[in-house]
CHARMM-style PDB file with segment names, atoms N, HN, CA, C and O in Angstrom:
ATOM      1  N   MET     1     -14.340   8.535 -17.668  1.00  0.00      PROA
ATOM      2  CA  MET     1     -14.302   8.410 -19.111  1.00  0.00      PROA
ATOM      3  C   MET     1     -15.007   9.608 -19.730  1.00  0.00      PROA
ATOM      4  O   MET     1     -16.043  10.063 -19.244  1.00  0.00      PROA
ATOM      5  N   THR     2     -14.444  10.088 -20.770  1.00  0.00      PROA
ATOM      6  HN  THR     2     -13.603   9.718 -21.165  1.00  0.00      PROA
ATOM      7  CA  THR     2     -15.055  11.210 -21.468  1.00  0.00      PROA
ATOM      8  C   THR     2     -15.760  10.713 -22.726  1.00  0.00      PROA
ATOM      9  O   THR     2     -15.380   9.685 -23.287  1.00  0.00      PROA
ATOM     10  N   PRO     3     -16.776  11.434 -23.166  1.00  0.00      PROA
ATOM     11  CA  PRO     3     -17.429  11.031 -24.412  1.00  0.00      PROA
ATOM     12  C   PRO     3     -16.404  10.880 -25.530  1.00  0.00      PROA
ATOM     13  O   PRO     3     -15.489  11.690 -25.679  1.00  0.00      PROA
ATOM     14  N   GLY     4     -16.582   9.832 -26.299  1.00  0.00      PROA
ATOM     15  HN  GLY     4     -17.325   9.174 -26.178  1.00  0.00      PROA
ATOM     16  CA  GLY     4     -15.682   9.537 -27.400  1.00  0.00      PROA
ATOM     17  C   GLY     4     -14.683   8.440 -27.093  1.00  0.00      PROA
ATOM     18  O   GLY     4     -14.061   7.906 -28.011  1.00  0.00      PROA
ATOM     19  N   CYS     5     -14.511   8.089 -25.826  1.00  0.00      PROA
ATOM     20  HN  CYS     5     -15.016   8.524 -25.080  1.00  0.00      PROA
ATOM     21  CA  CYS     5     -13.593   7.005 -25.466  1.00  0.00      PROA
ATOM     22  C   CYS     5     -14.200   5.662 -25.832  1.00  0.00      PROA
ATOM     23  O   CYS     5     -15.390   5.426 -25.626  1.00  0.00      PROA
ATOM     24  N   ARG     6     -13.371   4.791 -26.375  1.00  0.00      PROA
ATOM     25  HN  ARG     6     -12.404   4.982 -26.542  1.00  0.00      PROA
ATOM     26  CA  ARG     6     -13.762   3.405 -26.631  1.00  0.00      PROA
ATOM     27  C   ARG     6     -13.068   2.540 -25.591  1.00  0.00      PROA
ATOM     28  O   ARG     6     -11.854   2.626 -25.403  1.00  0.00      PROA
ATOM     29  N   VAL     7     -13.844   1.715 -24.927  1.00  0.00      PROA
ATOM     30  HN  VAL     7     -14.830   1.646 -25.080  1.00  0.00      PROA
ATOM     31  CA  VAL     7     -13.312   0.872 -23.866  1.00  0.00      PROA
ATOM     32  C   VAL     7     -13.558  -0.586 -24.230  1.00  0.00      PROA
ATOM     33  O   VAL     7     -14.696  -0.996 -24.459  1.00  0.00      PROA
ATOM     34  N   THR     8     -12.495  -1.351 -24.279  1.00  0.00      PROA
ATOM     35  HN  THR     8     -11.571  -1.018 -24.092  1.00  0.00      PROA
ATOM     36  CA  THR     8     -12.608  -2.796 -24.454  1.00  0.00      PROA
ATOM     37  C   THR     8     -12.467  -3.405 -23.068  1.00  0.00      PROA
ATOM     38  O   THR     8     -11.536  -3.094 -22.326  1.00  0.00      PROA
ATOM     39  N   MET     9     -13.405  -4.274 -22.738  1.00  0.00      PROA
ATOM     40  HN  MET     9     -14.162  -4.527 -23.341  1.00  0.00      PROA
ATOM     41  CA  MET     9     -13.445  -4.813 -21.379  1.00  0.00      PROA
ATOM     42  C   MET     9     -13.867  -6.269 -21.397  1.00  0.00      PROA
ATOM     43  O   MET     9     -14.424  -6.773 -22.372  1.00  0.00      PROA
ATOM     44  N   ARG    10     -13.584  -6.922 -20.286  1.00  0.00      PROA
ATOM     45  HN  ARG    10     -13.132  -6.512 -19.494  1.00  0.00      PROA
ATOM     46  CA  ARG    10     -14.023  -8.299 -20.096  1.00  0.00      PROA
ATOM     47  C   ARG    10     -14.929  -8.321 -18.880  1.00  0.00      PROA
ATOM     48  O   ARG    10     -14.557  -7.839 -17.810  1.00  0.00      PROA
ATOM     49  N   ARG    11     -16.102  -8.874 -19.044  1.00  0.00      PROA
ATOM     50  HN  ARG    11     -16.404  -9.266 -19.913  1.00  0.00      PROA
ATOM     51  CA  ARG    11     -17.097  -9.009 -17.977  1.00  0.00      PROA
ATOM     52  C   ARG    11     -17.481 -10.466 -17.933  1.00  0.00      PROA
ATOM     53  O   ARG    11     -18.239 -10.944 -18.777  1.00  0.00      PROA
ATOM     54  N   GLY    12     -16.952 -11.184 -16.935  1.00  0.00      PROA
ATOM     55  HN  GLY    12     -16.336 -10.795 -16.249  1.00  0.00      PROA
ATOM     56  CA  GLY    12     -17.106 -12.635 -16.920  1.00  0.00      PROA
ATOM     57  C   GLY    12     -16.283 -13.226 -18.044  1.00  0.00      PROA
ATOM     58  O   GLY    12     -15.091 -12.944 -18.162  1.00  0.00      PROA
ATOM     59  N   ALA    13     -16.912 -14.045 -18.869  1.00  0.00      PROA
ATOM     60  HN  ALA    13     -17.880 -14.275 -18.773  1.00  0.00      PROA
ATOM     61  CA  ALA    13     -16.206 -14.668 -19.994  1.00  0.00      PROA
ATOM     62  C   ALA    13     -16.395 -13.888 -21.291  1.00  0.00      PROA
ATOM     63  O   ALA    13     -15.915 -14.312 -22.342  1.00  0.00      PROA
ATOM     64  N   VAL    14     -17.090 -12.755 -21.228  1.00  0.00      PROA
ATOM     65  HN  VAL    14     -17.480 -12.410 -20.374  1.00  0.00      PROA
ATOM     66  CA  VAL    14     -17.431 -12.001 -22.430  1.00  0.00      PROA
ATOM     67  C   VAL    14     -16.539 -10.772 -22.569  1.00  0.00      PROA
ATOM     68  O   VAL    14     -16.408  -9.985 -21.632  1.00  0.00      PROA
ATOM     69  N   THR    15     -15.930 -10.613 -23.736  1.00  0.00      PROA
ATOM     70  HN  THR    15     -16.036 -11.253 -24.497  1.00  0.00      PROA
ATOM     71  CA  THR    15     -15.155  -9.424 -24.062  1.00  0.00      PROA
ATOM     72  C   THR    15     -15.983  -8.571 -25.011  1.00  0.00      PROA
ATOM     73  O   THR    15     -16.539  -9.076 -25.987  1.00  0.00      PROA
ATOM     74  N   SER    16     -16.060  -7.272 -24.720  1.00  0.00      PROA
ATOM     75  HN  SER    16     -15.608  -6.863 -23.928  1.00  0.00      PROA
ATOM     76  CA  SER    16     -16.833  -6.366 -25.575  1.00  0.00      PROA
ATOM     77  C   SER    16     -16.185  -4.997 -25.581  1.00  0.00      PROA
ATOM     78  O   SER    16     -15.334  -4.683 -24.749  1.00  0.00      PROA
ATOM     79  N   THR    17     -16.608  -4.195 -26.536  1.00  0.00      PROA
ATOM     80  HN  THR    17     -17.300  -4.450 -27.211  1.00  0.00      PROA
ATOM     81  CA  THR    17     -16.137  -2.821 -26.643  1.00  0.00      PROA
ATOM     82  C   THR    17     -17.341  -1.901 -26.630  1.00  0.00      PROA
ATOM     83  O   THR    17     -18.325  -2.138 -27.331  1.00  0.00      PROA
ATOM     84  N   VAL    18     -17.258  -0.845 -25.826  1.00  0.00      PROA
ATOM     85  HN  VAL    18     -16.459  -0.652 -25.257  1.00  0.00      PROA
ATOM     86  CA  VAL    18     -18.305   0.174 -25.793  1.00  0.00      PROA
ATOM     87  C   VAL    18     -17.667   1.524 -26.058  1.00  0.00      PROA
ATOM     88  O   VAL    18     -16.479   1.730 -25.812  1.00  0.00      PROA
ATOM     89  N   THR    19     -18.474   2.431 -26.559  1.00  0.00      PROA
ATOM     90  HN  THR    19     -19.439   2.264 -26.759  1.00  0.00      PROA
ATOM     91  CA  THR    19     -18.044   3.806 -26.763  1.00  0.00      PROA
ATOM     92  C   THR    19     -18.870   4.686 -25.842  1.00  0.00      PROA
ATOM     93  O   THR    19     -20.096   4.585 -25.813  1.00  0.00      PROA
ATOM     94  N   ILE    20     -18.199   5.550 -25.090  1.00  0.00      PROA
ATOM     95  HN  ILE    20     -17.202   5.633 -25.113  1.00  0.00      PROA
ATOM     96  CA  ILE    20     -18.874   6.468 -24.191  1.00  0.00      PROA
ATOM     97  C   ILE    20     -19.339   7.659 -25.027  1.00  0.00      PROA
ATOM     98  O   ILE    20     -18.543   8.272 -25.739  1.00  0.00      PROA
ATOM     99  N   VAL    21     -20.630   7.985 -24.939  1.00  0.00      PROA
ATOM    100  HN  VAL    21     -21.277   7.487 -24.361  1.00  0.00      PROA
ATOM    101  CA  VAL    21     -21.216   9.053 -25.751  1.00  0.00      PROA
ATOM    102  C   VAL    21     -22.080   9.957 -24.872  1.00  0.00      PROA
ATOM    103  O   VAL    21     -22.265   9.686 -23.685  1.00  0.00      PROA
ATOM    104  N   GLY    22     -22.601  11.022 -25.455  1.00  0.00      PROA
ATOM    105  HN  GLY    22     -22.451  11.242 -26.419  1.00  0.00      PROA
ATOM    106  CA  GLY    22     -23.559  11.873 -24.766  1.00  0.00      PROA
ATOM    107  C   GLY    22     -24.886  11.147 -24.590  1.00  0.00      PROA
ATOM    108  O   GLY    22     -25.157  10.153 -25.264  1.00  0.00      PROA
ATOM    109  N   GLU    23     -25.704  11.653 -23.679  1.00  0.00      PROA
ATOM    110  HN  GLU    23     -25.483  12.460 -23.132  1.00  0.00      PROA
ATOM    111  CA  GLU    23     -26.976  10.994 -23.379  1.00  0.00      PROA
ATOM    112  C   GLU    23     -27.881  10.854 -24.594  1.00  0.00      PROA
ATOM    113  O   GLU    23     -28.568   9.843 -24.735  1.00  0.00      PROA
ATOM    114  N   ASP    24     -27.894  11.850 -25.472  1.00  0.00      PROA
ATOM    115  HN  ASP    24     -27.335  12.672 -25.357  1.00  0.00      PROA
ATOM    116  CA  ASP    24     -28.776  11.806 -26.634  1.00  0.00      PROA
ATOM    117  C   ASP    24     -28.291  10.845 -27.722  1.00  0.00      PROA
ATOM    118  O   ASP    24     -29.050  10.533 -28.639  1.00  0.00      PROA
ATOM    119  N   GLU    25     -27.063  10.376 -27.640  1.00  0.00      PROA
ATOM    120  HN  GLU    25     -26.447  10.630 -26.895  1.00  0.00      PROA
ATOM    121  CA  GLU    25     -26.508   9.454 -28.633  1.00  0.00      PROA
ATOM    122  C   GLU    25     -26.521   8.001 -28.158  1.00  0.00      PROA
ATOM    123  O   GLU    25     -26.200   7.097 -28.930  1.00  0.00      PROA
ATOM    124  N   ALA    26     -26.885   7.770 -26.909  1.00  0.00      PROA
ATOM    125  HN  ALA    26     -27.146   8.504 -26.282  1.00  0.00      PROA
ATOM    126  CA  ALA    26     -26.793   6.440 -26.317  1.00  0.00      PROA
ATOM    127  C   ALA    26     -27.663   5.428 -27.065  1.00  0.00      PROA
ATOM    128  O   ALA    26     -28.813   5.699 -27.411  1.00  0.00      PROA
ATOM    129  N   ASP    27     -27.078   4.261 -27.300  1.00  0.00      PROA
ATOM    130  HN  ASP    27     -26.144   4.041 -27.019  1.00  0.00      PROA
ATOM    131  CA  ASP    27     -27.768   3.129 -27.919  1.00  0.00      PROA
ATOM    132  C   ASP    27     -27.063   1.870 -27.410  1.00  0.00      PROA
ATOM    133  O   ASP    27     -26.237   1.293 -28.117  1.00  0.00      PROA
ATOM    134  N   PRO    28     -27.389   1.440 -26.179  1.00  0.00      PROA
ATOM    135  CA  PRO    28     -26.662   0.320 -25.572  1.00  0.00      PROA
ATOM    136  C   PRO    28     -26.539  -0.933 -26.441  1.00  0.00      PROA
ATOM    137  O   PRO    28     -25.461  -1.525 -26.474  1.00  0.00      PROA
ATOM    138  N   PRO    29     -27.605  -1.373 -27.156  1.00  0.00      PROA
ATOM    139  CA  PRO    29     -27.418  -2.559 -28.000  1.00  0.00      PROA
ATOM    140  C   PRO    29     -26.347  -2.379 -29.077  1.00  0.00      PROA
ATOM    141  O   PRO    29     -25.754  -3.353 -29.541  1.00  0.00      PROA
ATOM    142  N   ALA    30     -26.105  -1.120 -29.472  1.00  0.00      PROA
ATOM    143  HN  ALA    30     -26.586  -0.329 -29.095  1.00  0.00      PROA
ATOM    144  CA  ALA    30     -25.075  -0.830 -30.478  1.00  0.00      PROA
ATOM    145  C   ALA    30     -23.720  -0.543 -29.843  1.00  0.00      PROA
ATOM    146  O   ALA    30     -22.762  -0.213 -30.543  1.00  0.00      PROA
ATOM    147  N   GLY    31     -23.635  -0.671 -28.508  1.00  0.00      PROA
ATOM    148  HN  GLY    31     -24.412  -0.939 -27.940  1.00  0.00      PROA
ATOM    149  CA  GLY    31     -22.362  -0.426 -27.828  1.00  0.00      PROA
ATOM    150  C   GLY    31     -22.088   1.029 -27.536  1.00  0.00      PROA
ATOM    151  O   GLY    31     -20.947   1.389 -27.246  1.00  0.00      PROA
ATOM    152  N   LEU    32     -23.104   1.884 -27.603  1.00  0.00      PROA
ATOM    153  HN  LEU    32     -24.030   1.591 -27.838  1.00  0.00      PROA
ATOM    154  CA  LEU    32     -22.962   3.307 -27.319  1.00  0.00      PROA
ATOM    155  C   LEU    32     -23.574   3.580 -25.947  1.00  0.00      PROA
ATOM    156  O   LEU    32     -24.792   3.515 -25.780  1.00  0.00      PROA
ATOM    157  N   ILE    33     -22.731   3.883 -24.976  1.00  0.00      PROA
ATOM    158  HN  ILE    33     -21.741   3.936 -25.112  1.00  0.00      PROA
ATOM    159  CA  ILE    33     -23.142   4.023 -23.584  1.00  0.00      PROA
ATOM    160  C   ILE    33     -23.038   5.488 -23.165  1.00  0.00      PROA
ATOM    161  O   ILE    33     -22.000   6.122 -23.351  1.00  0.00      PROA
ATOM    162  N   ALA    34     -24.133   6.024 -22.593  1.00  0.00      PROA
ATOM    163  HN  ALA    34     -24.976   5.509 -22.442  1.00  0.00      PROA
ATOM    164  CA  ALA    34     -24.123   7.407 -22.118  1.00  0.00      PROA
ATOM    165  C   ALA    34     -23.109   7.561 -20.992  1.00  0.00      PROA
ATOM    166  O   ALA    34     -22.926   6.650 -20.184  1.00  0.00      PROA
ATOM    167  N   TRP    35     -22.458   8.701 -20.943  1.00  0.00      PROA
ATOM    168  HN  TRP    35     -22.606   9.440 -21.600  1.00  0.00      PROA
ATOM    169  CA  TRP    35     -21.452   8.953 -19.909  1.00  0.00      PROA
ATOM    170  C   TRP    35     -22.060   8.931 -18.522  1.00  0.00      PROA
ATOM    171  O   TRP    35     -21.333   8.802 -17.537  1.00  0.00      PROA
ATOM    172  N   THR    36     -23.373   9.053 -18.420  1.00  0.00      PROA
ATOM    173  HN  THR    36     -23.963   9.158 -19.221  1.00  0.00      PROA
ATOM    174  CA  THR    36     -24.060   9.033 -17.128  1.00  0.00      PROA
ATOM    175  C   THR    36     -24.532   7.634 -16.728  1.00  0.00      PROA
ATOM    176  O   THR    36     -25.033   7.452 -15.619  1.00  0.00      PROA
ATOM    177  N   ALA    37     -24.382   6.658 -17.602  1.00  0.00      PROA
ATOM    178  HN  ALA    37     -23.974   6.806 -18.503  1.00  0.00      PROA
ATOM    179  CA  ALA    37     -24.839   5.293 -17.319  1.00  0.00      PROA
ATOM    180  C   ALA    37     -23.991   4.657 -16.203  1.00  0.00      PROA
ATOM    181  O   ALA    37     -22.816   4.990 -16.050  1.00  0.00      PROA
ATOM    182  N   PRO    38     -24.584   3.756 -15.435  1.00  0.00      PROA
ATOM    183  CA  PRO    38     -23.821   3.094 -14.364  1.00  0.00      PROA
ATOM    184  C   PRO    38     -22.528   2.439 -14.859  1.00  0.00      PROA
ATOM    185  O   PRO    38     -21.511   2.491 -14.168  1.00  0.00      PROA
ATOM    186  N   LEU    39     -22.554   1.830 -16.032  1.00  0.00      PROA
ATOM    187  HN  LEU    39     -23.380   1.788 -16.594  1.00  0.00      PROA
ATOM    188  CA  LEU    39     -21.340   1.206 -16.560  1.00  0.00      PROA
ATOM    189  C   LEU    39     -20.264   2.255 -16.812  1.00  0.00      PROA
ATOM    190  O   LEU    39     -19.110   2.055 -16.433  1.00  0.00      PROA
ATOM    191  N   ALA    40     -20.622   3.361 -17.441  1.00  0.00      PROA
ATOM    192  HN  ALA    40     -21.560   3.523 -17.748  1.00  0.00      PROA
ATOM    193  CA  ALA    40     -19.636   4.416 -17.714  1.00  0.00      PROA
ATOM    194  C   ALA    40     -19.095   5.008 -16.415  1.00  0.00      PROA
ATOM    195  O   ALA    40     -17.904   5.299 -16.310  1.00  0.00      PROA
ATOM    196  N   ARG    41     -19.966   5.185 -15.432  1.00  0.00      PROA
ATOM    197  HN  ARG    41     -20.934   4.949 -15.517  1.00  0.00      PROA
ATOM    198  CA  ARG    41     -19.506   5.719 -14.142  1.00  0.00      PROA
ATOM    199  C   ARG    41     -18.557   4.743 -13.461  1.00  0.00      PROA
ATOM    200  O   ARG    41     -17.583   5.164 -12.837  1.00  0.00      PROA
ATOM    201  N   ALA    42     -18.828   3.434 -13.571  1.00  0.00      PROA
ATOM    202  HN  ALA    42     -19.619   3.092 -14.078  1.00  0.00      PROA
ATOM    203  CA  ALA    42     -17.938   2.440 -12.966  1.00  0.00      PROA
ATOM    204  C   ALA    42     -16.569   2.456 -13.653  1.00  0.00      PROA
ATOM    205  O   ALA    42     -15.543   2.237 -13.008  1.00  0.00      PROA
ATOM    206  N   LEU    43     -16.559   2.710 -14.942  1.00  0.00      PROA
ATOM    207  HN  LEU    43     -17.391   2.888 -15.466  1.00  0.00      PROA
ATOM    208  CA  LEU    43     -15.304   2.719 -15.700  1.00  0.00      PROA
ATOM    209  C   LEU    43     -14.519   4.019 -15.543  1.00  0.00      PROA
ATOM    210  O   LEU    43     -13.333   4.069 -15.872  1.00  0.00      PROA
ATOM    211  N   ASP    44     -15.170   5.069 -15.044  1.00  0.00      PROA
ATOM    212  HN  ASP    44     -16.133   5.028 -14.777  1.00  0.00      PROA
ATOM    213  CA  ASP    44     -14.526   6.381 -14.941  1.00  0.00      PROA
ATOM    214  C   ASP    44     -13.246   6.311 -14.110  1.00  0.00      PROA
ATOM    215  O   ASP    44     -13.262   5.878 -12.958  1.00  0.00      PROA
ATOM    216  N   GLY    45     -12.163   6.734 -14.699  1.00  0.00      PROA
ATOM    217  HN  GLY    45     -12.149   7.086 -15.635  1.00  0.00      PROA
ATOM    218  CA  GLY    45     -10.868   6.756 -14.021  1.00  0.00      PROA
ATOM    219  C   GLY    45     -10.090   5.456 -14.105  1.00  0.00      PROA
ATOM    220  O   GLY    45      -8.943   5.391 -13.660  1.00  0.00      PROA
ATOM    221  N   ALA    46     -10.694   4.422 -14.666  1.00  0.00      PROA
ATOM    222  HN  ALA    46     -11.625   4.474 -15.027  1.00  0.00      PROA
ATOM    223  CA  ALA    46     -10.012   3.126 -14.773  1.00  0.00      PROA
ATOM    224  C   ALA    46      -8.928   3.182 -15.852  1.00  0.00      PROA
ATOM    225  O   ALA    46      -9.005   3.964 -16.799  1.00  0.00      PROA
ATOM    226  N   GLU    47      -7.937   2.345 -15.681  1.00  0.00      PROA
ATOM    227  HN  GLU    47      -7.875   1.709 -14.912  1.00  0.00      PROA
ATOM    228  CA  GLU    47      -6.833   2.221 -16.624  1.00  0.00      PROA
ATOM    229  C   GLU    47      -6.797   0.794 -17.163  1.00  0.00      PROA
ATOM    230  O   GLU    47      -7.356  -0.107 -16.538  1.00  0.00      PROA
ATOM    231  N   PRO    48      -6.152   0.566 -18.311  1.00  0.00      PROA
ATOM    232  CA  PRO    48      -6.015  -0.801 -18.816  1.00  0.00      PROA
ATOM    233  C   PRO    48      -5.398  -1.724 -17.761  1.00  0.00      PROA
ATOM    234  O   PRO    48      -4.524  -1.315 -16.996  1.00  0.00      PROA
ATOM    235  N   ASP    49      -5.857  -2.951 -17.734  1.00  0.00      PROA
ATOM    236  HN  ASP    49      -6.567  -3.284 -18.355  1.00  0.00      PROA
ATOM    237  CA  ASP    49      -5.442  -4.002 -16.795  1.00  0.00      PROA
ATOM    238  C   ASP    49      -5.965  -3.776 -15.380  1.00  0.00      PROA
ATOM    239  O   ASP    49      -5.543  -4.463 -14.450  1.00  0.00      PROA
ATOM    240  N   GLU    50      -6.872  -2.829 -15.207  1.00  0.00      PROA
ATOM    241  HN  GLU    50      -7.215  -2.271 -15.963  1.00  0.00      PROA
ATOM    242  CA  GLU    50      -7.478  -2.574 -13.910  1.00  0.00      PROA
ATOM    243  C   GLU    50      -8.870  -3.195 -13.883  1.00  0.00      PROA
ATOM    244  O   GLU    50      -9.563  -3.222 -14.901  1.00  0.00      PROA
ATOM    245  N   SER    51      -9.275  -3.691 -12.727  1.00  0.00      PROA
ATOM    246  HN  SER    51      -8.712  -3.669 -11.901  1.00  0.00      PROA
ATOM    247  CA  SER    51     -10.625  -4.222 -12.545  1.00  0.00      PROA
ATOM    248  C   SER    51     -11.439  -3.250 -11.715  1.00  0.00      PROA
ATOM    249  O   SER    51     -10.940  -2.651 -10.763  1.00  0.00      PROA
ATOM    250  N   VAL    52     -12.700  -3.102 -12.092  1.00  0.00      PROA
ATOM    251  HN  VAL    52     -13.105  -3.588 -12.866  1.00  0.00      PROA
ATOM    252  CA  VAL    52     -13.630  -2.238 -11.364  1.00  0.00      PROA
ATOM    253  C   VAL    52     -14.876  -3.050 -11.032  1.00  0.00      PROA
ATOM    254  O   VAL    52     -15.156  -4.070 -11.662  1.00  0.00      PROA
ATOM    255  N   GLU    53     -15.614  -2.583 -10.038  1.00  0.00      PROA
ATOM    256  HN  GLU    53     -15.386  -1.755  -9.526  1.00  0.00      PROA
ATOM    257  CA  GLU    53     -16.855  -3.242  -9.637  1.00  0.00      PROA
ATOM    258  C   GLU    53     -18.039  -2.454 -10.183  1.00  0.00      PROA
ATOM    259  O   GLU    53     -18.057  -1.224 -10.137  1.00  0.00      PROA
ATOM    260  N   LEU    54     -19.025  -3.177 -10.699  1.00  0.00      PROA
ATOM    261  HN  LEU    54     -19.010  -4.176 -10.736  1.00  0.00      PROA
ATOM    262  CA  LEU    54     -20.252  -2.572 -11.195  1.00  0.00      PROA
ATOM    263  C   LEU    54     -21.409  -3.171 -10.413  1.00  0.00      PROA
ATOM    264  O   LEU    54     -21.582  -4.389 -10.381  1.00  0.00      PROA
ATOM    265  N   ASP    55     -22.198  -2.311  -9.784  1.00  0.00      PROA
ATOM    266  HN  ASP    55     -22.057  -1.321  -9.811  1.00  0.00      PROA
ATOM    267  CA  ASP    55     -23.412  -2.754  -9.112  1.00  0.00      PROA
ATOM    268  C   ASP    55     -24.516  -2.715 -10.150  1.00  0.00      PROA
ATOM    269  O   ASP    55     -24.998  -1.642 -10.512  1.00  0.00      PROA
ATOM    270  N   ALA    56     -24.919  -3.889 -10.632  1.00  0.00      PROA
ATOM    271  HN  ALA    56     -24.527  -4.761 -10.337  1.00  0.00      PROA
ATOM    272  CA  ALA    56     -25.900  -3.990 -11.708  1.00  0.00      PROA
ATOM    273  C   ALA    56     -27.186  -4.613 -11.187  1.00  0.00      PROA
ATOM    274  O   ALA    56     -27.328  -5.835 -11.150  1.00  0.00      PROA
ATOM    275  N   GLY    57     -28.111  -3.768 -10.788  1.00  0.00      PROA
ATOM    276  HN  GLY    57     -27.996  -2.775 -10.818  1.00  0.00      PROA
ATOM    277  CA  GLY    57     -29.398  -4.266 -10.334  1.00  0.00      PROA
ATOM    278  C   GLY    57     -29.309  -5.155  -9.111  1.00  0.00      PROA
ATOM    279  O   GLY    57     -29.987  -6.180  -9.039  1.00  0.00      PROA
ATOM    280  N   GLY    58     -28.484  -4.777  -8.147  1.00  0.00      PROA
ATOM    281  HN  GLY    58     -27.933  -3.944  -8.204  1.00  0.00      PROA
ATOM    282  CA  GLY    58     -28.332  -5.564  -6.935  1.00  0.00      PROA
ATOM    283  C   GLY    58     -27.309  -6.681  -7.054  1.00  0.00      PROA
ATOM    284  O   GLY    58     -27.067  -7.402  -6.086  1.00  0.00      PROA
ATOM    285  N   ARG    59     -26.717  -6.833  -8.204  1.00  0.00      PROA
ATOM    286  HN  ARG    59     -26.914  -6.248  -8.991  1.00  0.00      PROA
ATOM    287  CA  ARG    59     -25.690  -7.852  -8.438  1.00  0.00      PROA
ATOM    288  C   ARG    59     -24.382  -7.135  -8.732  1.00  0.00      PROA
ATOM    289  O   ARG    59     -24.349  -6.190  -9.520  1.00  0.00      PROA
ATOM    290  N   ARG    60     -23.319  -7.579  -8.107  1.00  0.00      PROA
ATOM    291  HN  ARG    60     -23.346  -8.347  -7.466  1.00  0.00      PROA
ATOM    292  CA  ARG    60     -22.003  -6.970  -8.353  1.00  0.00      PROA
ATOM    293  C   ARG    60     -21.264  -7.778  -9.410  1.00  0.00      PROA
ATOM    294  O   ARG    60     -21.138  -8.999  -9.312  1.00  0.00      PROA
ATOM    295  N   ASP    61     -20.784  -7.074 -10.412  1.00  0.00      PROA
ATOM    296  HN  ASP    61     -20.887  -6.082 -10.492  1.00  0.00      PROA
ATOM    297  CA  ASP    61     -19.977  -7.677 -11.469  1.00  0.00      PROA
ATOM    298  C   ASP    61     -18.594  -7.059 -11.442  1.00  0.00      PROA
ATOM    299  O   ASP    61     -18.441  -5.868 -11.172  1.00  0.00      PROA
ATOM    300  N   THR    62     -17.595  -7.868 -11.720  1.00  0.00      PROA
ATOM    301  HN  THR    62     -17.720  -8.836 -11.938  1.00  0.00      PROA
ATOM    302  CA  THR    62     -16.235  -7.375 -11.871  1.00  0.00      PROA
ATOM    303  C   THR    62     -15.963  -7.207 -13.357  1.00  0.00      PROA
ATOM    304  O   THR    62     -16.186  -8.120 -14.152  1.00  0.00      PROA
ATOM    305  N   ILE    63     -15.481  -6.034 -13.714  1.00  0.00      PROA
ATOM    306  HN  ILE    63     -15.301  -5.292 -13.068  1.00  0.00      PROA
ATOM    307  CA  ILE    63     -15.146  -5.718 -15.100  1.00  0.00      PROA
ATOM    308  C   ILE    63     -13.665  -5.423 -15.179  1.00  0.00      PROA
ATOM    309  O   ILE    63     -13.152  -4.602 -14.419  1.00  0.00      PROA
ATOM    310  N   THR    64     -12.979  -6.078 -16.082  1.00  0.00      PROA
ATOM    311  HN  THR    64     -13.396  -6.745 -16.700  1.00  0.00      PROA
ATOM    312  CA  THR    64     -11.556  -5.832 -16.309  1.00  0.00      PROA
ATOM    313  C   THR    64     -11.394  -5.003 -17.575  1.00  0.00      PROA
ATOM    314  O   THR    64     -11.840  -5.396 -18.653  1.00  0.00      PROA
ATOM    315  N   VAL    65     -10.755  -3.858 -17.428  1.00  0.00      PROA
ATOM    316  HN  VAL    65     -10.393  -3.538 -16.552  1.00  0.00      PROA
ATOM    317  CA  VAL    65     -10.510  -2.979 -18.568  1.00  0.00      PROA
ATOM    318  C   VAL    65      -9.307  -3.519 -19.338  1.00  0.00      PROA
ATOM    319  O   VAL    65      -8.224  -3.672 -18.774  1.00  0.00      PROA
ATOM    320  N   LEU    66      -9.494  -3.803 -20.606  1.00  0.00      PROA
ATOM    321  HN  LEU    66     -10.374  -3.678 -21.065  1.00  0.00      PROA
ATOM    322  CA  LEU    66      -8.425  -4.338 -21.434  1.00  0.00      PROA
ATOM    323  C   LEU    66      -7.716  -3.247 -22.231  1.00  0.00      PROA
ATOM    324  O   LEU    66      -6.496  -3.288 -22.396  1.00  0.00      PROA
ATOM    325  N   ALA    67      -8.482  -2.265 -22.727  1.00  0.00      PROA
ATOM    326  HN  ALA    67      -9.473  -2.231 -22.593  1.00  0.00      PROA
ATOM    327  CA  ALA    67      -7.889  -1.185 -23.531  1.00  0.00      PROA
ATOM    328  C   ALA    67      -8.813   0.021 -23.512  1.00  0.00      PROA
ATOM    329  O   ALA    67     -10.030  -0.113 -23.380  1.00  0.00      PROA
ATOM    330  N   ILE    68      -8.223   1.188 -23.644  1.00  0.00      PROA
ATOM    331  HN  ILE    68      -7.235   1.296 -23.751  1.00  0.00      PROA
ATOM    332  CA  ILE    68      -8.963   2.440 -23.752  1.00  0.00      PROA
ATOM    333  C   ILE    68      -8.361   3.207 -24.930  1.00  0.00      PROA
ATOM    334  O   ILE    68      -7.145   3.368 -25.028  1.00  0.00      PROA
ATOM    335  N   ALA    69      -9.237   3.675 -25.818  1.00  0.00      PROA
ATOM    336  HN  ALA    69     -10.225   3.545 -25.738  1.00  0.00      PROA
ATOM    337  CA  ALA    69      -8.786   4.444 -26.961  1.00  0.00      PROA
ATOM    338  C   ALA    69      -9.657   5.684 -27.119  1.00  0.00      PROA
ATOM    339  O   ALA    69     -10.853   5.654 -26.828  1.00  0.00      PROA
ATOM    340  N   SER    70      -9.062   6.750 -27.574  1.00  0.00      PROA
ATOM    341  HN  SER    70      -8.091   6.774 -27.811  1.00  0.00      PROA
ATOM    342  CA  SER    70      -9.806   7.973 -27.845  1.00  0.00      PROA
ATOM    343  C   SER    70     -10.297   7.933 -29.283  1.00  0.00      PROA
ATOM    344  O   SER    70      -9.661   7.327 -30.145  1.00  0.00      PROA
ATOM    345  N   SER    71     -11.406   8.566 -29.537  1.00  0.00      PROA
ATOM    346  HN  SER    71     -11.923   9.058 -28.837  1.00  0.00      PROA
ATOM    347  CA  SER    71     -11.912   8.608 -30.916  1.00  0.00      PROA
ATOM    348  C   SER    71     -11.231   9.689 -31.739  1.00  0.00      PROA
ATOM    349  O   SER    71     -11.489   9.815 -32.936  1.00  0.00      PROA
ATOM    350  N   ASP    72     -10.364  10.468 -31.105  1.00  0.00      PROA
ATOM    351  HN  ASP    72     -10.155  10.365 -30.133  1.00  0.00      PROA
ATOM    352  CA  ASP    72      -9.656  11.549 -31.825  1.00  0.00      PROA
ATOM    353  C   ASP    72      -8.655  11.008 -32.804  1.00  0.00      PROA
ATOM    354  OT1 ASP    72      -7.979  11.778 -33.485  1.00  0.00      PROA
TER     355      ASP     72
END
């Protein structure tokens, strides 16, 4: 994922949207995730309707990508 991409995803029963940003713009509670964050790295290269695995603090979560949009 490149900075500026908006990703809508489902993690468990929760659907959310995050925007991939530069490290200095990151604000996870606001949905702004640094491109270097584990979540952004897990999503890198994913396509809509694809599931990826995220290792979150020793726990593996499955994330399903629902949509990807560019901010352009």
